[in-house]
C-alpha positions in Angstrom: 145.9 141.8 92.2 146.7 145.4 92.6 148.7 144.9 95.8 150.5 141.9 94.3 151.5 143.7 91.1 152.7 146.6 93.2 154.8 144.3 95.4 156.3 142.5 92.4 157.3 145.9 90.9 159.0 146.9 94.2 160.8 143.5 94.3 162.0 144.0 90.8 163.4 147.4 91.5 165.0 146.3 94.8 167.5 144.1 92.9 167.8 145.7 89.5 167.0 149.4 89.8 170.3 150.4 88.0 169.6 148.4 84.9 168.9 150.4 81.8 165.7 148.5 81.0 164.1 149.1 84.5 162.4 152.5 83.7 160.5 151.1 80.7 159.6 147.9 82.6 158.3 150.1 85.5 156.4 152.3 83.1 154.7 149.3 81.5 153.8 147.7 84.8 152.5 151.1 86.1 150.4 151.4 83.0 148.8 148.0 83.7 148.4 148.9 87.4 146.6 152.2 86.4 144.1 150.4 84.2 143.3 147.8 86.9 142.9 150.6 89.4 140.3 152.1 87.1 138.6 148.7 86.8 138.5 148.4 90.6 137.1 151.8 91.2 134.4 151.9 88.5 133.3 148.3 88.2 134.3 146.4 91.4 134.5 149.0 94.2 134.6 147.0 97.4 133.5 150.0 99.5 130.1 150.5 97.8 127.1 150.0 100.1 123.4 149.3 99.4 121.0 152.2 99.2 118.5 150.2 101.3 119.8 147.9 104.0 118.5 144.3 103.4 116.8 142.4 106.2 118.7 139.2 105.4 121.8 138.8 103.3 122.3 136.0 100.8 124.7 133.3 101.7 127.8 132.3 99.7 127.2 130.0 96.8 127.3 126.4 98.4 129.9 125.3 95.8 132.2 128.0 97.1 131.8 127.0 100.7 134.9 124.9 100.5 138.4 125.6 101.9 140.1 124.8 98.5 138.0 127.6 96.9 139.6 130.0 99.3 143.0 129.2 97.7 142.3 128.4 94.1 141.1 131.8 92.7 143.8 133.9 94.4 146.5 131.5 93.2 145.0 131.6 89.7 145.0 135.4 89.5 148.5 135.5 91.1 149.6 133.6 88.0 147.9 136.2 85.8 149.6 139.1 87.7 153.0 137.5 87.5 152.7 137.2 83.7 152.1 141.0 83.7 155.7 141.3 85.1 157.1 139.1 82.3 155.1 141.2 79.8 156.7 144.4 81.1 160.2 142.9 80.9 159.6 141.8 77.3 158.4 145.3 76.4 161.5 146.8 78.0 163.7 144.3 76.1 162.2 145.5 72.8 163.3 149.0 73.6 166.6 148.4 75.4 167.8 145.1 74.1 167.9 141.7 75.7 171.0 141.4 77.8 172.1 138.7 80.2 170.5 140.2 83.3 167.2 140.7 81.6 167.1 137.1 80.4 167.8 136.0 84.0 164.9 138.0 85.3 162.6 136.7 82.5 163.5 133.1 83.3 162.8 133.7 87.0 159.4 135.5 86.6 158.3 133.2 83.7 159.1 130.1 85.9 157.3 131.5 88.9 154.3 132.4 86.8 154.2 129.0 85.2 154.5 127.3 88.6 151.6 129.4 90.0 149.3 128.9 87.1 150.0 125.1 87.2 149.3 125.0 90.9 146.0 126.8 90.3 144.9 124.3 87.7 145.8 121.4 89.9 143.8 122.9 92.8 140.9 123.5 90.6 141.0 119.9 89.3 141.1 118.5 92.8 138.1 120.7 93.8 136.1 119.6 90.7 136.9 116.0 91.4 135.4 115.9 94.9 132.9 118.8 94.8 131.1 118.8 91.5 130.0 115.2 91.8 130.5 113.9 88.2 133.6 111.9 89.1 136.1 113.7 86.9 138.9 116.2 87.2 138.7 117.9 83.8 135.6 118.4 81.7 136.7 120.9 79.0 134.4 123.4 80.6 134.8 126.9 79.0 136.3 128.4 82.2 138.7 125.5 82.5 139.7 126.0 78.9 140.2 129.7 79.2 142.7 129.0 82.0 144.5 126.5 79.9 145.2 129.1 77.1 147.7 131.2 79.0 149.2 128.0 80.5 149.9 126.6 77.1 151.3 129.9 75.9 153.3 130.2 79.1 154.7 126.7 78.7 155.9 127.5 75.2 157.3 130.9 76.5 159.2 129.3 79.3 160.8 126.7 77.0 161.7 129.4 74.4 163.9 131.0 77.1 166.1 128.0 77.3 168.2 129.0 74.4 168.1 132.7 75.1 171.9 133.0 75.6 172.5 132.5 71.9 169.5 134.7 71.1 167.9 131.7 69.2 164.2 132.2 68.5 164.3 135.7 70.1 161.4 137.1 68.1 159.4 133.9 68.9 160.1 134.3 72.6 158.9 137.9 72.5 155.7 137.0 70.7 155.0 134.2 73.2 155.6 136.6 76.2 153.1 139.1 74.8 150.6 136.4 73.9 150.7 134.9 77.4 149.8 138.2 79.1 147.0 139.0 76.5 145.5 135.5 77.1 145.5 136.2 80.8 143.4 139.3 80.3 141.2 137.4 77.9 140.6 134.8 80.5 139.6 137.4 83.1 137.2 138.9 80.5 135.5 135.5 79.7 135.1 134.6 83.4 133.9 138.0 84.6 131.6 139.0 81.7 129.4 135.9 81.7 129.4 135.5 77.9 130.0 131.7 78.3 127.9 129.4 80.5 130.0 127.4 82.9 129.8 125.5 86.2 132.7 127.7 87.3 130.9 131.0 86.7 129.8 132.6 90.0 130.1 136.3 89.6 129.5 137.9 86.2 128.8 141.5 85.2 128.5 142.8 81.6 130.0 146.2 82.6 133.1 144.5 83.9 133.3 142.5 80.7 133.2 145.6 78.6 136.0 147.2 80.6 138.2 144.1 80.4 137.6 143.7 76.7 138.6 147.4 76.2 141.7 146.7 78.3 142.5 143.6 76.2 142.1 145.6 72.9 144.4 148.5 74.2 147.2 146.1 75.2 146.8 143.9 72.2 147.1 146.7 69.6 149.9 148.5 71.4 152.1 145.5 72.2 151.6 143.7 68.9 152.1 146.9 67.0 155.3 147.5 68.9 156.4 143.9 68.2 155.9 144.2 64.4 157.6 147.7 64.4 160.6 146.3 66.2 160.8 143.1 64.2 163.9 144.3 62.4 165.7 144.7 65.8 164.5 141.3 66.9 166.3 139.4 64.3 167.5 136.1 65.8 169.4 133.0 64.9 167.2 130.2 63.6 168.1 126.6 64.7 169.8 124.1 62.5 167.6 121.3 61.0 167.1 118.4 63.5 169.1 120.1 66.3 167.8 120.3 69.9 166.8 123.9 69.2 164.9 122.8 66.1 163.0 120.2 68.1 162.2 122.8 70.7 160.7 125.0 68.0 158.5 122.1 66.7 157.5 121.5 70.4 156.4 125.1 70.7 154.5 124.9 67.4 152.6 121.9 68.5 151.7 123.6 71.8 150.3 126.6 69.9 148.3 124.3 67.7 146.8 122.8 70.8 146.2 126.3 72.1 144.4 127.2 68.8 142.2 124.1 69.1 141.2 125.0 72.6 140.7 128.6 71.7 138.4 127.9 68.7 136.4 125.2 70.6 135.8 127.5 73.5 134.9 130.7 71.6 133.1 129.2 68.6 129.8 129.0 70.5 129.9 132.8 71.0 130.4 133.3 67.2 127.4 131.1 66.3 125.2 132.8 68.9 126.2 136.3 67.7 126.1 135.8 64.0 123.6 132.9 63.5 121.5 133.2 66.7 122.1 129.6 67.4 123.2 128.2 70.7 125.9 125.6 70.3 127.8 123.5 72.9 131.1 121.8 72.0 131.6 118.7 74.2 134.7 117.0 75.5 135.0 114.6 72.5 136.0 117.5 70.2 138.9 118.4 72.4 140.0 114.9 73.2 139.9 113.6 69.7 142.0 116.5 68.3 144.4 117.1 71.2 145.3 113.5 72.2 147.3 112.8 69.0 149.2 116.1 69.5 150.1 115.1 73.1 151.8 112.0 71.7 153.6 114.1 69.1 154.9 116.2 72.0 156.1 113.1 73.8 157.7 111.9 70.6 159.6 115.2 70.1 160.9 115.0 73.7 162.0 111.4 73.0 163.9 112.6 70.0 165.5 115.3 72.1 166.6 112.6 74.5 168.1 110.7 71.6 170.1 113.7 70.4 171.4 114.4 74.0 172.6 110.8 74.3 174.1 110.8 70.9 176.4 113.7 71.9 177.1 112.5 75.4 177.5 108.8 75.3 177.4 106.4 72.3 176.7 103.4 74.5 173.6 105.0 75.9 172.6 105.9 72.3 172.8 102.2 71.3 170.7 101.4 74.3 168.2 104.0 73.3 168.1 102.7 69.7 167.3 99.3 71.1 164.4 100.7 73.1 163.2 102.6 70.0 163.3 99.3 68.1 161.3 97.6 70.8 158.7 100.4 70.7 158.2 100.1 66.9 158.1 96.3 67.2 155.3 96.5 69.8 153.4 99.3 68.2 153.4 98.0 64.7 153.8 94.3 65.2 150.7 93.7 67.3 147.0 94.1 66.7 145.9 96.3 69.6 143.4 99.0 70.1 144.6 102.6 69.8 144.2 103.2 73.5 146.3 100.1 74.4 148.9 101.1 71.8 149.0 104.6 73.5 149.4 103.0 76.9 152.3 100.9 75.7 154.0 103.8 74.0 153.8 106.1 77.0 154.9 103.3 79.3 158.0 102.7 77.2 158.8 106.4 77.1 158.5 106.4 80.9 161.1 103.5 81.0 163.4 105.5 78.7 163.2 108.6 81.0 163.9 106.5 84.1 166.9 105.1 82.3 168.1 108.6 81.5 167.6 109.7 85.1 169.7 106.7 86.3 172.4 107.5 83.7 172.5 111.2 84.8 172.9 110.2 88.4 175.6 107.6 87.9 177.7 109.5 85.3 177.4 113.2 86.2 176.4 112.8 89.9 174.9 116.3 89.5 171.6 116.5 91.3 171.1 120.1 90.2 170.1 119.1 86.7 167.7 116.4 87.9 164.8 118.8 88.1 164.7 118.9 84.3 164.6 115.1 84.0 162.0 114.8 86.8 159.9 117.6 85.3 159.6 115.8 82.0 159.3 112.4 83.7 156.3 113.7 85.6 154.7 114.9 82.4 154.9 111.4 81.0 153.7 109.9 84.3 150.8 112.3 84.1 150.0 111.3 80.6 150.1 107.6 81.5 147.9 108.1 84.5 145.3 110.0 82.4 145.3 107.2 79.8 144.8 104.5 82.5 142.0 106.6 84.0 140.3 107.0 80.7 140.7 103.3 79.7 139.9 101.4 82.8 137.6 103.6 85.0 134.0 102.4 85.2 130.7 103.6 86.6 127.2 102.4 87.2 123.9 104.0 88.1 121.8 101.9 90.6 118.7 102.1 92.8 119.3 101.0 96.4 117.4 100.9 99.7 119.1 100.7 103.1 120.5 97.2 103.4 120.6 96.6 99.6 123.9 95.8 97.9 125.1 95.4 94.3 128.0 93.7 92.6 130.1 95.8 90.2 133.5 95.1 88.6 134.6 92.8 91.4 133.4 95.0 94.2 130.3 94.9 96.4 128.6 98.2 97.2 126.2 98.2 100.1 124.0 101.0 101.3 124.1 100.7 105.1 121.9 103.5 106.2 120.2 106.8 105.4 119.8 109.5 108.0 118.6 113.1 107.9 120.7 115.6 109.9 120.4 119.3 110.5 123.4 121.6 110.4 123.8 125.3 111.0 123.1 126.5 107.5 121.8 123.4 105.7 119.9 120.2 106.2 121.5 117.0 104.8 120.6 113.5 103.9 123.6 111.3 105.0 124.1 108.0 103.2 126.6 105.6 104.6 128.1 102.9 102.3 130.6 100.1 102.5 132.6 98.7 99.6 134.0 95.2 99.8 136.7 93.8 97.6 138.4 90.5 98.5 137.7 90.9 102.2 138.9 94.5 102.3 136.1 96.8 103.4 136.0 100.6 102.9 133.5 103.0 104.4 132.2 106.0 102.5 129.8 108.8 103.2 127.8 110.7 100.6 125.4 113.6 101.3 122.6 115.5 99.6 122.3 119.0 101.1 119.6 121.6 101.0 120.8 125.0 102.1 118.4 127.0 104.2 119.0 130.3 102.5 118.2 130.1 98.8 117.1 126.4 98.9 120.1 125.3 96.8 120.6 121.5 96.6 124.1 120.1 96.3 125.6 116.6 96.4 128.7 115.8 98.5 130.7 112.9 97.1 132.0 110.0 99.0 135.5 109.1 98.0 137.9 106.4 99.1 141.4 106.8 97.7 144.3 104.4 97.1 147.4 104.5 95.0 145.7 102.4 92.3 142.1 103.3 92.3 139.4 105.4 93.9 135.8 104.5 94.9 133.6 107.4 94.1 129.9 107.6 95.2 127.3 110.3 94.5 123.9 110.2 96.2 121.1 111.2 93.8 117.3 111.5 94.2 114.8 109.5 96.3 112.2 107.5 94.6 108.6 106.9 95.8 109.4 103.3 96.8 112.0 104.6 99.3 115.0 103.7 97.2 117.7 106.1 96.2 119.5 106.7 92.9 123.3 106.2 93.3 126.2 106.6 90.9 129.1 104.3 91.8 132.4 104.8 90.0 135.7 103.1 90.2 138.4 105.6 89.0 141.9 104.3 88.2 145.0 106.4 88.3 143.6 109.4 90.1 146.3 109.3 92.9 149.0 109.0 90.2 147.6 112.1 88.5 148.0 114.1 91.7 151.4 112.7 92.5 152.9 113.3 89.0 151.4 116.9 89.1 153.1 117.6 92.4 156.4 116.3 91.1 156.0 118.6 88.1 155.3 121.5 90.4 158.3 120.8 92.7 160.6 120.5 89.7 159.3 123.8 88.4 159.8 125.5 91.7 163.4 124.1 92.2 164.4 125.1 88.7 163.0 128.7 89.1 164.8 129.2 92.5 168.0 127.7 91.1 167.9 130.1 88.1 167.8 133.0 90.5 171.0 131.9 92.2 169.7 130.5 95.4 
């Protein structure tokens, strides 16, 4: 983190050292760098040695012995560091004013930070899906949630920069830039302090937590104090009612409401334990029930923005959009369907509208450069649709099987072919080989149950067969006295579409960020 922040400071100075806001930006970044150096020296010094040399060292946590975990944490903290650069630029703007070049740099660093944090979340979701063994990619775990907080704030911050040329929502943009950085520090504090139990917590130390909390308090009081003291200088134009800028403001407000829901749901157990001495766990249902409607509000706002864009650009396209709107209302309110099916239809129709918009853009403007915006929002709707399909149609079953046994489930036949015990360099493993048959199409899967020689930790390695429509997901459980094994067999729909839509979103982010910098 320290080397990366230093490198980003050098890169910033290489291109913009003559700008009047650079000294303040450098001073702010150096201040952040100084505190993280203190953190490194006094709480996480990598050069400290044991007083007594141990006979045998402890091995790495088995869950971390995965190639993806060599990438995910560095990418995540890279996103945090990059938001320190946007924070320093925002602070400089409050002192020196927000000019054209400063907005250009803010857009570049905000886009790069957002891209990096999104990539980290995607990598973590993929790892959780195949490594943790419960068949999901997001569980609303405290550490997952704490990463989502700066991502939500960063999403709002990046979108607030869209209308920066006219200085619309300037104070709002500054507040979001500060909040995103503060939430990044808060995320580091939650993970490193160990105050919340999580399947993602592998290295916690109360002394590090105290230091990071102090760092959070220092930057929160100083930056927010500066923000409110400069509020007179940050007067900005507010958007007209029902304009595109107004819809953007509503979009940001909804994002912050989602952020508040996640924040309260994640930290409320700490409050109950400190003040009431009661341990409380808030499950996924709390987050899903409150956030799901707001996601559809976001999609609706984006749909309204598309309507306004077409209204100004092409009245024929507007009439076509109105027809699709009428179809949506006819389907949603003229049929007796369950909420989840209504949601699927709604998101699917929005996806159709966006595809129409993309075709119109290509045929009328023939400007591929603006397609990253359309593809970015298209991928978000695709992602929402894939998540809904996964939630609605995925199934799982827990069974007991002996080698040679088979079971019918949801049109597929699962057979346990063999069980073998194998010895590896640092663990012993039970290897179960399965076959899944569906309409004469056979797939082979392998699931393992490992016992690590140092520490005796037991882990399950999932067996996964992936296709564009659905995944077969198998987890080997415990052995019973009669020689049978407990097995969880899941059929997960839409997983590949979740990964594909996420990758499209990342590519559109990256292209937009590079294009803004003039490449």
